[in-house]
N, C-alpha and C positions, 0 to 999 in steps of 0.2 A: 267225231267223237275221240274224245282225249283217252289217251293209255295209261296206265294206272303204274304206280311206280312199286319199284320191290326194294326194299331195305336189304342190306346184306345177311344173310345166314347166319345166326349164332353157331349154329349146329358147326360148320364148318369152321368156326375159329377156336374151335377147343384142340388141346393139349393135355398129356397125361400128366407131365411136369406142373404142379402146381403148389402155392401154399398149403400146408396142412393144417387142419382144424380137428377140435375135439369132435368125434363121432357123433355128437347131439347135435351140434353146431353145422356139421358139414350135411347133416339131413335136412336141414332148414336151409341154409344160404345156399348150397351149393347149386350149380347150374343143371337145370331139365333139362329133356330134351328140348330145343329151342327150335323155332322155324322161323322164316321171312315176317310171319304176322304176329310175333309176340315172344316176349323177354322169357316168361315162364308159363310155355304149354303144359298141359298135361301129357305123360308119355304116350305115344301114337298106338294105338290097339293094334294097326297090322301087322300081320304075322310077319316074323322075321329070322333072318340066319340064328344059330346058338350065339355067333361071332359078336353078330350087332346086338343081340339081348345083353349079353356079356358087358360090350362099350357100354349101353345105356346105364347099367347098374351100376359100374365102375364110375361113372359120370357122377350118377345122383349120388352115390355114398360116399366119394372120395374128393371129387373135383371140387374145388372154392373159387379159386381166383387165379388164373394163368399170369404168371410173373411179367411183369413190366417188360422187362429185358429180353424175354423171349418172343414176345409178342403184343405189340403197345395196342393193336385194333383191339385187337381179342380181350385183352388188359381192360382195356375202357370199357369194353360191353360188359363183361363180368362186373365190373364194380357199379355200373348203374344198375345191372339188374340185383346183384346182392346187398347194396346199400338202398334199394328201395326206391332210388329215386324216379324210374320211371319205366314204362313198360309200352311196347309197340300197340299203336291201336289197330282195328280190325282194317281199316285203309291203308293200303301198301303205304309206306312216306311219311304216315302221321304216327305220332304219338301221344300217348298217355302221360303225365306227368303226375306222380304219385305225392302225397302231402309231402313228405320229407324234401322230395325234390323241389316242390312249389315254394315251401317256406324259404328255400335260398332264395328264389324268386322274387317273394317277399319283401326280404331284408333288402336286394338289391332297389325294389319299390322305395321302399320307405326311407333311404338314403337317398334316393337321388328326387324324389318328392320334395322333400323337403329345398334341396337344391336348387329344383326349378322355380319353386315359390319364392324364395329368397333373391332369384334373380328376376322375377316380373313377370314370370310364364302362370297362365292359367290354364287346368283341366278342361279337357271338354271330349266330345264323342261324335266322329262323322261315320257316314254309314259304310257297311263295306264293301255295298253294291255299288259300281261304277260305272255310268253307262260308256261304252265302248268308243265313244266318240271324243271322248274326255280323253281316252289316253291316247287318240288318233293327234291331238292337238301341238303335241310338242314333239317334233319329228326325231330327234334323237331319244327322246324318253320311250316312245314306243319302239324303237327299233332295238333298245338296250334292253326291255322287259318283253319283247314282244313271246320267244320261246318259253316265255316263264308262266304265262299267263293261263289262269282257269276260266272259263267262259260259262255263264249260265244261258241257256239259247232256249228253254221251255221253264213255264211257269204257271200254275194251275192248269196245267192240260195243255195249256196252248203255246205255240209258237210265239217269243217274244216279237214286236217288231223291232228292238233293237236288241242286241244281244249285250251281254252286263258281265263286267268284268269282278270277279271276286276280290277284294283289298290284295294288291300287290304292294303297295306303298299309297301314300296318300297325296301327293303333291297337287296332282289334277282336279280332285273335288275339294282341296282345301281353296285351288284358285276360283274356283267356281263360287264357294260359298266367300272369298275374302272380295270377290268381283261386288257383291252385294250390300257387303258391311263398310268397304272402305270406301271414302267418296272427297273428304279432306284431309290434310296435313294433320288436324288435329286428332283423328281416328288411328294416328300412328306414334311408335309402333304398335304393331297387333302381334302378341306373342302367346302362342297356345301350345298344348302338347297334349297328347293321348295317348292312353293303354289299350292295345288293342293286338288283336290277331290279323296276321298277314298270310297268304296264301301263295305260294310259288310253287311252279311245277318242276321241280327240281329232280333231275336224272339220276344224280347221283347223292344218296342220303345218309345220315350219320345224326344217332340222338344228340340232340340238344345244338350241334354242331351245323346241321343242315337239314330240314326236313320240310316236307310240304307244308304243312303250317306251323306258324311259331307263333309268339309272344312277344311284343315289344314297347316301347314307348317311341312315338314321332314326336318329335318337335317343329312345328311350322314358326314363320317369323316374317314381318312384312316392315319393312323400313323405309324412311322418305329419301336415304343416301347411300350411296355403295359402301362408306366409312364405316355407316352405322351397320351394316347387314355383315361387312368384312369383321368387324368387332363383336359381333356375335356367334358368328360361327366360331370364331378362336375361343369364345369365352366358355363355349360348350363344349370343347374339346377338351378345355382344360379342366373344366369339371370330370370329364370321364376321366383323364388320367389322373387327377387325384384320386377318385374313386377306384381305380383301378390298383393303384399303389398302396392308400391307406386302408380300405376297406377288405379287398380281395388278396393283397402282398400279391400283386404281378406287374412285375415289374416293366410296363407295356413302354414302346418309344413312339412319340407322336411324332405326326410330319404331314408332310402335304403326298397327294397322289400323285402318279406321273398323269400324263394327258391320257394314254390308254386305260387308265384304271381308275379315272374319276367318272362319279355316280353320271347316268345317262340323264341329260338335263343341268347340269351344273357345272359353273365355271371353273371352280376347285373344289375340289373334296380333300377335306383333312380327315387323318387315322389315326387309332392306337393300335399298335403291332405288337401281339404278345408271342411269346416263345414257348409253344407247349414241349412237354416231357419227350418227346419225340425229335425236337427242334423243327419241327414245320411251324411255319408263321400261321398264328390265327387273328385276323380282323376283328377285333375288339368293339369297334364304337367307332363312329363315322360323322362327320359334321361336313354341310354344303355348304359353300356361297352359290346360289342360284342365279345369282346376277338378275337381269329382267326377263330370262328365257321364259319361264312360266307367267310371268303377269304380260309380256307379249300377247302372248297365245291366247290367253284369257281374257284380254283386255281388262287385266288389273291395275286400275289408274288413281290419282287424287290429283286434288287440287291443290299446287303446293302456295305459299304466302304470297306470292306475287300474281297468284291467279292463272298460272297456268297448269294445264293437264301434263300429269307427270305417270311414267309406270313406276311400281313399287319396285323396291330390291328386296329380295326374299334369301332364307336360309332353311335350311331342315337339319337334323338331325337325329339318331337313333343309336338305342343299344338296345338289344334282344335277350332272351333265354340260350344264346349262343354263349352268353360270359357261364353259364352256368358249367356247361362242356369245357371254356377254358379252366375255371379251378378246379374241376378233376383232375384236368390233363396237365396243368401245371406243378399242383401240390401232392398227388396220389402216390401212393408205394404200394409194393407187392402185397402187402396186408390190406389194400383198399382204398376208401377215401381219406383224404387230409384236410381238414376245413381250417379256414383263418377264423380265429374267435369272432373277429366283429360280423363275419358272415353268417357265423355256423348256426343254425337253430337252436342247437342245444349246445352250448358252453361246458356244463359241467355234469358229467352221469355219476351218480353215487349208487357203489353196488353194496347192499350191506350180505356179510358173509356169518353164518352160523352153520352148527353141526346138529348140537339140539335142539329140540322144542324147548328147554327152557333157558337157552341163551336168544331165542328169537326176538321175545318180548321187549327185551331192554336193546338188541341192536336194530330193530325196527325204531324203535322211539329215539335213539339217537340219531339214526337216519332223519328221520322225519326234523328234526330239530335244525341238524346243518343244512337240508333243504329250504327250511324256512327262512334262517339267516341269511343263505346266500340269494333268496330270490326276493328278500327283504332289502338286497344292496343291489339290483337291478341283474343280478347274474341268472343268465338263462338257465334252469337244472332239469334235471330228470332224476327221479327217485325209481331204479329197476328194481322192485320190492316183490316180482313175482316167484313163486317159490318151484314153478315148474323147471325152471334151468340150473344149470349150477354156476358157481363163480365164473369157471375158466369158459364157460361157454357167453356168460354174458361179458366178460372182459374181449373176447373174440369179435363179438357182433356187435360192440358200441366202438371197438376199433376200426372194424370193415366201414362202419358209420361216420367215421372220424371225427369222431365228439373231441375236442382239445385235451380234455383232463377229464381224468377218473378220481374219484375220492371212494378208497375201502375203507370199511368200517366192519371191525371182527368184534368179538366177545374180549379180547385182551386190548382192542383200541378202546372198547367204552370202560372198561376200566380204568385206563390211563388217561382218557378224556383228550385221545390224539388219533387222528385218520391217518391214510395212508394214499398221498398222491402223486399220480402217475401221468406223465407227457405223452401225447399222442405222437409228438415230433420226436420224442427221443425214446427207439426203443429199447425194452429190455429193463435190464435193472439199472443201469443208467437213468433212465427217465423217472424211477420210482425213487418217493422221497418220506422216509419213516418218521413218525412222531411229531407230525402236524396237529398244533395244539388246536381243539374245540374250542375253545373261548371266541366268542363270535367276531371282536374286533381283530384278533391276530390271525382267526382263518381266513376272513375278507378279506384283508391287505394280501395275506398271502396267495390266494386264489387269483386275486387283480393282478397281480403282479406276474404272475405266472403266465396268465392270461395274456397281457402284451409282451411278453419276453417270447411267449411261441408266435404271435404277431411278428413280432420283428425279426425273429429268426427265420419264419418262412419265408418273409420278404427278402433277408439276404442271401440267402440259398438261392431262393430265384435270381436274384441278380446276378449272383457268381456263375450259375448254370449258364445264364445270357451270354454275359459278357467272355465266359470262356469258349463260347460256340460262335461267336463272331469273327470274322477273319477280315482282315483289311489287306486290299486288293489294289493292284496297279497295273493289269493288263487282263485281259480277256482269258486267257490262259490261266491266271491264276481264281479268277471268277469262276471257272468251271471244276478246277480242283477242288475249291473251298464248297462247291454245290455239291459234287458227286462225292466228298467226304461228309456230305449231311449236316455241312454247315450253314449260315449266314455268311453272302457276300458283302461287305460294304467297301464302296471305290468311289472316285470321281465322275462323274457322269454328264456328258452333254452332246449324249448321240441322238441319233433319228429315231421317230416311232417304228419306223423299220428294223432300226437295230435292234430295238428294246424287243420287236417282235421275233426276231431271230433268237434273242437268248433265250426267251421263253420257249419256243420250239425245240432247240438245241440242248437246254436245262432243264428242261420244266421249273424255270425259278422264273418270278416275276419280279419287277421292282415293287417293293411292299410300301415304303416313301423314302422322301427327301426328308432328312430327320431334323426338327427345328434345330438342334443343338447340332451345327457344325463346326469341322475342324478349322483352324486359321491356315494360311499360306496358300500359295500358288498349287492350284489344283490340274492335272492333264487327264482330259477325259480317257477310261480304261480301254475305252474301245477304239477311237478316232485318234486318239493322240493330239486331240484339240484344247485348246483352254476350258475349263469349267470351273464352275461357279460353286457348285453344292457337291457333295456327296450323297449317293442314292445306298440303299440296302436292297439287297436281293434275295429269294428265298423260297423255296417251293412252301405250298402254303394249302389250309384248308378249305 
């Protein structure tokens, strides 16, 4: 019988100090009583001491987002809850992705789908139930995944003849089908992708970052030669790298995993590693050269041009909803979420402002016109014309949700045919510009220019943060000092797997990758003093 998982209790992560919001906003977006089973459960009706009731009332009326510098984990969970990205599911370890969070995932899908198809891949779908015997066929694969497997042993009220694995990844079932589809070199290359859910029985969970079930895309390809497979594996990690930089403004470091960190069943694993706001590393995407490991286990062969039977050479590659968590932790601040415009579900929010009923019609008419102009220009825009909330409440609410640009329109703006534009990435008055003309061509050009500036600014800021927190080291003592100070360590490495394991046990850090971009010159291994060909990056990670 499989034990259930327990997500961290949000209640235990709350602190008195927090960003303050207008009272009307606090009543809506403040953290209510949270439990391990939900982000936003109703307050418990269980009798409590006056002190406990007082604390709960204070949280409901005053607490918004825990400052990031005070408690990064609490801040992260607060942002997910208050920005309405996700909630905990009824099964511990699962999450419900809410519409706003799912819209970010859809933006990821839309970009990558285009890139996959441009490079010759087709979407399809494989069953989520996999015979356990499939998993057992590839020795290192079953060893690597066994602790995380969720098994089905009963179906229709009867015990199954063979237990089924709920998909942890699809290499095995893909090979089973490839064996039936591939017969000749003319059938190659075979390149497919699927968008699916995956189940891995994680012991330590964190919304978007590590959950019992998550969403991802997984690509699988089969080739006639090892060179083609290697080219494919590197091509896909380049696509992920470009996506991270250009769409999410996350300056990942691309490279090769160490042998200990290589995917179970792969010859080589390529990765993109991102530095989060707490300086931990996040493995944001991987591409695996599987060699012939799975094709030999499953007998996936083809007849080459000389009439000889050969095993195919394969790759697999994936990114998941973990990327959403990466976006939150890279760009967010004490106010909440901060979304790069290219990935933001809403790029511009329009907030009309009026005090008298006689002003309302004119202001709303102007706001609607601005919305139509921007929409026609391809900008994702939201008009918040609700009358139940004050303008101040709306400002804070949309800042919490990370909308890149806010446009304010009041009676004076209508009279002057102008608007006020505020940037999410530049707090306060410094980010607010008055007197931007409503004339369509002028307004569209200005808004698009500012969206591009915000996208570039977020990337520049993230690059600066990353580079200032990577320390070049030449000895194990320097490595330990860098890791203990919360930074990444970069240094020459040619030591053994045993030495690598020692680093992990003594510092909590692992080799995140051997970067593709390597420094020139003679290198001496920081651990052994022997010659080294590459530098490696070490860091603590999620």
